[in-house]
N, C-alpha and C positions, 0 to 999 in steps of 0.2 A: 729396127723397131717397125712393126706393121702399123700403117695408118688406117684404122678401122673406119674412119669417117669416109674414106674413099672406097675401101674394099667391100663394104656392104652393098655398094652399087653393082658389084660383080657376082652377087650371090642371090639366087632365087629360092632355093630349097634348103631347109635346115633339118637335119636328122639328129635326134637327141636320144641318148640312152636315159634310163630312169634312175636305178639305184646307184648312188655314188656320184651321179652327174647332176640330176635335178633334186634328188632326195638325199638326205644325209645317210650315209651307209652305216652309221652307228647302229641303226635298227637291225640291219642284217647281221652285223658283227656280233652284237649282243645276243641275238637270237641263236645263231649257229655256234658261237664260241663260248657262250656263258650259259644261257638258259637250257638249250638242248642237252649239253653234256651233264648239267646238274640233274635234269630229270631222267636222262638215260642212266646215270649212275644209280639213282634211286630205284628205277624200274628193275635193273639187272643186278642190284645189290653188289656194286663194285665201287671203287674209289672214283672221285671226279678225275683224278689224274689218269687212271686206266680208261675211263670213258672218253676222255679227250684223245688219248692215244688211238683208240679204236676208231673214233669218229674221223679223226684227221686222215687216217688211211683211206676211209670210205670217201671222204670229201675229195681227196687227191685223185682217187681212182676215177671219179666221175666229173672232174673239174671242167673238162672241155666237151662234155657230152650233153645231150638234150636232158638227161636226167638231173643235171646239176641244178636247174631252176624249176624242177617239177616237184612241187610239194606233195602231190599225190603219190609220186614214186617214193619219196622219202618217208611218208607215213607207212607205206608197206614195208620198205626196207628196214626201218627202225622199229616198226610196230608201236608207233606213238601217234597220238592225236595232235599233230603239228598245227593244223589250222586253228584249233582251239587256243593253242599257246600263242600263235601269231596275233590273234584278236586280243588276247589278254595283254599283249605288249603294244597295243595300238597307240598308246600315248607317246611312243618313241618314233612314230612316223612323222618326220619333220622335213620341211624343205630347206635346202641350202639358202644362205643369204643371197638376195638379189635374183632368185629364180623367177618370181612373179614379174619383177621389173623387166627381166630379159625377155620373157614370153610376151609381155605387153609391147615391148619394143618391136619384136618380130611381127606381131599382129599389126601394129600401127604402120609398119613399112611393107605390109602385104607379102610377107614371105610365106611360102608353103612350109608348114611345120608338121613333122611326123615323129612320133615316138617309135624308136627302133630299139627293141629290148629283147633280152633272153628270158624275161619274166613270164611266168605262166599267166594266161588270160585272167584267171580267178584272182591272182595276186595283183594284177593291174587294177582290176575293179576294186579290190580291197583298199589299195593305197590311194587311188583316185578319190575314194569315198572320204578319206581323211585329209588329203592334201589339196583337194578342190582344184586340180589343174587340168582335168580332162577336157574342158571346153576350149582350151587353147589349141588343140591339135586338129589338123585336117585329116589325120588318120593314124592308125596304130598298126605296126608290123612287128611280129614276134618271131623268134626262132621256131615256135610251134606252127606257124603258118606254113613254113617250108620244110619242117622236119630236119633242119640243118642248123648247126651252131654258128654264131657270129664269128667264130675263129676260122671258119671255112670260106674260101673265096667264092664258092658256089652260092653261099648265102647272099653275097653282095651282087652277084650276077642276077640272081632271081629278084632281089629287091629292086634293082635298077629297071629290070624288065616290067615289074609290077607298077612302080611309081612313075616310071618314064621321066626321071630327072636327068638333067644334063650334068655329067660328072664335073665338068669344068665350072659349073655355076652352083655347086652344092657344097654345103658345109656339114661335117659330121663331128659330134662331140661325145666322148665316152671317158669314163675314169680308168678303163683298162688299157694300158699302153699297147699290149699285144694286139688287141682288137682294133685299135686306131691304126696300127701299122698295117694290118690286113686290109682295112678299108682304103687306106692310102695306096697300097700296092694294087688294089682292085680298080683304081682309077679316080677316086674322089679327090679333087684338088685341094679342098680346104678341110683340114682335119685339126682337131684340138683335143688335147688330153685335159680332162678336169682333174687337176692335180690334188685338190683337197677333197677327197672322196668322203672322208669321215671327219666330223668335228673333233673326234677324240684321238686322231692319229696325225702324224706329220705328213706334210704334203709330199707327193711324188713329183720330182722335176726331171723328166726324161731328157736324154740327149737327142739332138737332131729332130725334135718334134716341138711344135708350138704347144704351150700349156698355159692354163689360167688357173689361179686359185679359186676365183669366183667369176661369174659372168659379167659383173660390172666392169671387169677389165677390158671387155670388148664392146661395151655399149658406148657409142660416141658421146662426147660431152656436148 
């Protein structure tokens, strides 16, 4: 069992993913897996089942590419007004429990806090507008800044060069196990999987990686 009362003294910089880590991923799941297929089916006069089949192939094709998080790309690819739909579903943009408490804890203890996300800058602005967490960060770095996916070790090399953090005194948290493993193999000492990415899905508890359901698990008592 890790003693976080002591280990926070060994961490200066905290890198945090957004969707699924700070924000409930139910918004994204509902958007891509329910609302988009429904409207795609209506647009192309096919069944929802067929729409899902077609879309899943496209999602899988671009899953680890820059296009994955680019709503502008998907608007053209699907010929749909996706930004409009996203705003219509804005009521689903919600923080995970204890997100604000965790960010306040980091600020209180003078940690450098950076958002490190694959999200499109326009999407970050959109979600910050409803989640009200933008003021907690010292900076924002996205895959679009480097033109490289977070799945690529080169992303982490470029990120370290830009932010000048000490790998041995840095913590990174993300809900995607594969990305956490890439960050760890790139040198970041402290890595955490946010296991409960969506309030509507079971937690993911990976082997050989530290994970937390919510961030209150690592806030010292």
